[in-house]
C-alpha positions in Angstrom: 5.5 -80.5 3.1 2.6 -78.2 2.3 4.5 -75.1 3.4 7.4 -75.9 1.1 5.0 -76.1 -1.9 3.8 -72.6 -1.3 7.4 -71.0 -1.4 8.4 -69.8 -4.9 11.9 -70.4 -6.1 14.2 -67.4 -5.8 14.6 -67.2 -9.6 10.8 -66.9 -9.9 10.5 -64.2 -7.2 13.1 -61.9 -8.8 11.1 -60.7 -11.8 8.2 -59.8 -9.5 10.5 -57.7 -7.3 11.9 -56.0 -10.4 8.3 -55.1 -11.5 7.6 -53.6 -8.1 10.7 -51.4 -8.0 9.4 -48.8 -10.6 6.1 -48.6 -8.8 8.0 -48.0 -5.5 10.2 -45.4 -7.1 7.1 -43.6 -8.4 5.5 -43.6 -5.0 8.5 -42.1 -3.3 9.5 -39.5 -5.9 6.1 -38.8 -7.5 4.0 -38.6 -4.3 4.4 -34.9 -4.0 3.5 -34.0 -7.6 0.5 -36.4 -7.5 -0.8 -34.8 -4.3 -2.7 -32.2 -6.4 -5.0 -33.0 -9.3 -5.0 -31.1 -12.5 -7.8 -28.8 -11.6 -6.1 -27.8 -8.4 -2.8 -27.0 -10.2 -4.8 -24.9 -12.7 -6.4 -23.0 -9.8 -2.9 -22.4 -8.3 -1.7 -21.0 -11.6 -4.3 -18.2 -11.5 -2.4 -16.4 -8.8 0.6 -16.0 -11.1 1.1 -12.5 -12.4 -0.8 -10.8 -9.6 0.4 -8.4 -7.0 0.0 -8.8 -3.2 1.0 -6.8 -0.1 2.6 -8.0 3.1 0.9 -7.2 6.4 1.6 -8.1 10.0 -1.3 -10.0 11.7 -0.9 -10.0 15.5 2.8 -9.4 14.9 3.2 -12.3 12.5 4.2 -12.1 8.8 4.4 -14.6 6.0 7.8 -16.4 5.7 9.7 -16.4 2.4 12.7 -18.5 1.3 15.7 -17.8 -0.9 15.1 -21.0 -2.8 12.1 -23.4 -3.3 13.1 -25.5 -0.2 12.3 -25.4 3.5 16.0 -25.8 4.1 16.8 -22.6 2.3 17.5 -19.3 4.1 14.2 -17.7 5.2 13.4 -14.0 5.5 10.6 -11.7 6.5 9.7 -8.9 4.0 8.9 -5.4 5.3 5.3 -4.7 6.3 3.3 -3.2 3.4 5.9 -4.3 0.9 4.4 -5.5 -2.4 5.4 -8.4 -4.5 4.3 -10.0 -7.7 4.1 -13.8 -8.3 6.3 -14.6 -11.3 5.7 -18.3 -11.6 4.9 -21.6 -9.9 7.8 -24.0 -9.6 8.3 -27.5 -8.1 9.9 -27.7 -4.7 13.4 -29.1 -4.3 12.0 -31.7 -1.9 8.9 -33.9 -1.8 7.2 -31.5 0.5 6.2 -28.8 0.0 5.5 -29.8 -3.6 5.1 -26.4 -5.2 6.3 -22.9 -4.5 5.5 -19.5 -5.9 8.5 -17.5 -7.1 7.9 -13.9 -6.3 9.6 -10.5 -7.1 9.4 -7.8 -4.4 9.1 -4.1 -5.1 12.5 -3.7 -3.6 14.0 -6.0 -6.3 14.5 -9.0 -4.1 13.3 -12.4 -5.2 11.9 -15.1 -2.9 9.8 -18.2 -2.7 6.8 -19.2 -0.7 5.1 -22.6 -0.8 1.7 -22.7 -2.2 0.0 -24.0 0.9 1.5 -21.3 3.1 0.5 -18.7 0.6 -3.1 -19.8 0.5 -3.2 -20.0 4.3 -2.0 -16.5 4.7 -4.0 -14.9 1.9 -6.2 -12.1 3.3 -4.5 -12.5 6.6 -0.8 -11.4 6.2 -1.0 -11.3 2.4 -3.5 -8.8 1.0 -4.8 -8.4 -2.5 -5.3 -4.7 -2.0 -2.7 -2.1 -1.1 -3.3 -1.3 2.6 -2.4 2.4 1.9 -4.6 2.6 -1.1 -7.1 4.9 0.6 -4.4 7.3 1.8 -2.8 7.3 -1.6 -6.1 8.1 -3.3 -6.7 10.9 -0.9 -3.2 12.3 -1.5 -3.6 12.0 -5.2 -6.9 13.8 -5.0 -5.4 16.6 -2.8 -2.5 16.9 -5.2 -4.8 17.3 -8.2 -6.9 19.9 -6.3 -3.8 21.9 -5.4 -2.7 21.8 -9.0 -6.0 23.2 -10.2 -5.9 25.8 -7.4 -2.5 26.9 -8.4 -3.5 27.2 -12.1 -6.5 29.3 -11.1 -4.5 31.6 -9.0 -1.8 32.0 -11.6 -4.4 33.1 -14.1 -5.6 36.0 -11.9 -4.7 39.6 -12.7 -3.1 40.1 -9.3 0.3 41.4 -8.4 2.9 38.6 -8.3 3.6 39.0 -4.6 -0.1 38.6 -3.9 -0.2 35.5 -6.0 2.7 34.0 -4.2 1.1 34.7 -0.8 -2.2 33.2 -1.8 -0.4 30.1 -3.1 1.3 29.8 0.3 -2.0 30.4 2.1 -0.7 33.5 3.7 -2.2 37.0 4.2 -0.2 40.1 3.3 -1.0 43.8 3.6 -2.9 45.3 0.7 -4.9 42.2 -0.1 -8.5 42.6 -1.2 -11.4 40.7 0.4 -11.4 38.2 -2.5 -7.6 37.6 -2.3 -7.7 37.1 1.4 -10.6 34.7 1.1 -8.7 32.8 -1.5 -5.6 32.7 0.7 -7.1 31.7 4.1 -10.6 30.6 3.3 -13.8 31.8 5.0 -13.2 33.4 8.4 -14.7 32.0 11.6 -16.2 35.4 12.5 -16.5 38.8 10.9 -16.7 41.8 13.3 -17.6 45.3 12.2 -15.3 48.0 13.9 -17.9 50.5 15.1 -15.5 52.9 16.8 -13.3 53.4 13.8 -12.5 57.0 12.8 -14.8 58.3 10.0 -11.6 59.6 8.3 -10.2 56.1 8.1 -13.4 54.7 6.4 -15.2 51.4 7.0 -13.3 48.8 9.0 -14.0 45.1 9.8 -12.0 42.3 11.3 -11.8 38.7 10.0 -11.1 36.3 12.8 -9.8 32.8 12.0 -9.8 30.0 14.6 -6.2 29.3 15.6 -5.2 31.8 12.9 -4.6 35.5 12.3 -7.0 38.4 12.7 -7.2 40.5 9.6 -8.3 44.1 9.7 -9.8 45.5 6.5 -10.1 49.2 5.8 -12.2 50.1 2.9 -11.8 46.6 1.5 -8.1 46.2 1.9 -6.0 44.4 4.5 -4.3 47.1 6.7 -3.4 45.0 9.7 -2.5 41.4 10.5 -2.5 40.2 14.1 -2.2 36.9 15.8 -5.0 35.9 18.2 -2.6 36.2 21.1 -1.5 39.7 20.1 -5.1 40.9 19.7 -6.0 39.6 23.2 -3.1 41.4 24.9 
């Protein structure tokens, strides 16, 4: 008799169930979006607009998708390829909750979930171009070559001498200054003591793994390879 008194009539239980349905719906559909608090979402947004580079760590690379869903087609970008985060979007499913939409330097677009991005940051996803050092050296060398070319073009030398110096080659008739500008400082300088007095003063400039230049009275009169000189 007591048990019957505890049971509510069905018409009294129904309103209670109806009240619980919205809460249940929120828990199932809003669980993913409530997983992060406002401060976390704000922190995730700070990566938007920045550029990153793909690297292989122990043969592994970050996985990207064609849409914000784990069921979408996945792909692996090329090593050292750069991409920019365009925006953060909600996932098509409850998990992962958020994805970064990215644009690769190749023009391709993709998606990577926020958790995976943060896990791979500074491992397979770098904030600095891995070739930055080499690019800086190349840019510096290019700038140096441009200045060198401008300096050589401004010299009052014959055109064929200028062209040879620009190509770092020695040609007959070069002066000491022109030869040094073309090939740099020689490894050794040898005075030719048995030269004929009628020919004037002679010396040889020897370059390691390079030519041997013979100067007569300050002008290049002979160009030999190291092998030819030793024969």
